[in-house]
N, C-alpha and C positions, 0 to 999 in steps of 0.2 A: 504494500500500500504506500510505503514511503516513496518508492520509485515513481508511482503514479502521481503523487503530490509534487515531487521535484520536477517531473516531466511536464506538469501543468504550470509551474512557476517559471521555468526557463524561458518559454516563449515570451513572457511579459518583459523580462529583461532584454531579450533580443529585439523586441519591438521598440523598447525605450532606446536601445543603442542605435537602431536604424533611424529612428526619429532624430536623434542627436546628429547622426551623420548627414541626414537630409537638411537639418537646420544649418549645419556648417558647410553645406554644399560639397561634401567629400564622398558622395555616394556614386557608385557606378551601377550599371545594369547587372554586372556579375555579382556585386555585393547584394543587390536586392534578390536575385535568384538564389544565391547561397543562403541568405537568411530565410527565404521562403521555404526552401527545401528542408533546412534544419528545423524550422517551426513545424512543418508538416510531419517530419519524423518524430519530433517530440510528442505531437498529438497522437500519432499512431502508438508509440510506446505507452503513453498515458492510457489510451483506450484498452490496450492489451492487458496491462497490469491491473487496471481497474476491473476488467471482466474476470481476470484470474482471481483477484482477491474476493470478489463477490461470489464466484463459484465456490471457492474454498470455505467462505463463511457460511454459505447456505448448506454446503455438504456437511460441515461440522454441526450446524444446528439440526439438520435432519437426523444425523446419526445420534446426536445427544437425545433428541426427543424420542426417537425410536427406542433407545435404550431405556429411557424413563418409562415408556409405555410397556415394554417387556417386563420391567421390574414391577410395575403396578399389576400387571396380569398375574405374575408369579405370586405376588402378595395376596391378591384377591382370591386366587385358587386356594391358598392355604387357609384364608379366613373363611371362605364359604364351606370348606370341609369341616372346620371347627364348629360352625353354626349348625350344620346338619347333624353332626355327631352329638351335639348337645340336645337337639330335639328328639333324637332316638332314645336317649337315656331317660327321658321323662316318662 
């Protein structure tokens, strides 16, 4: 997730640098293309790592909830048998 955040912040600084170069009239077409490609790559990296982190988070949550459900079922099975055995004893 940290990589996703950093990849989202880097383009902001690159745009600020590009604006600075434009205001000083030190920019060329190659510079604009280079910055554009780098910003695009950062956005792709950001999207990939964001999707990966969301997938892992949801996978962990699903696994945890499934384990909780299985534990509840196991506990309820024990409890139900105790209740029925007490009713037979009466």
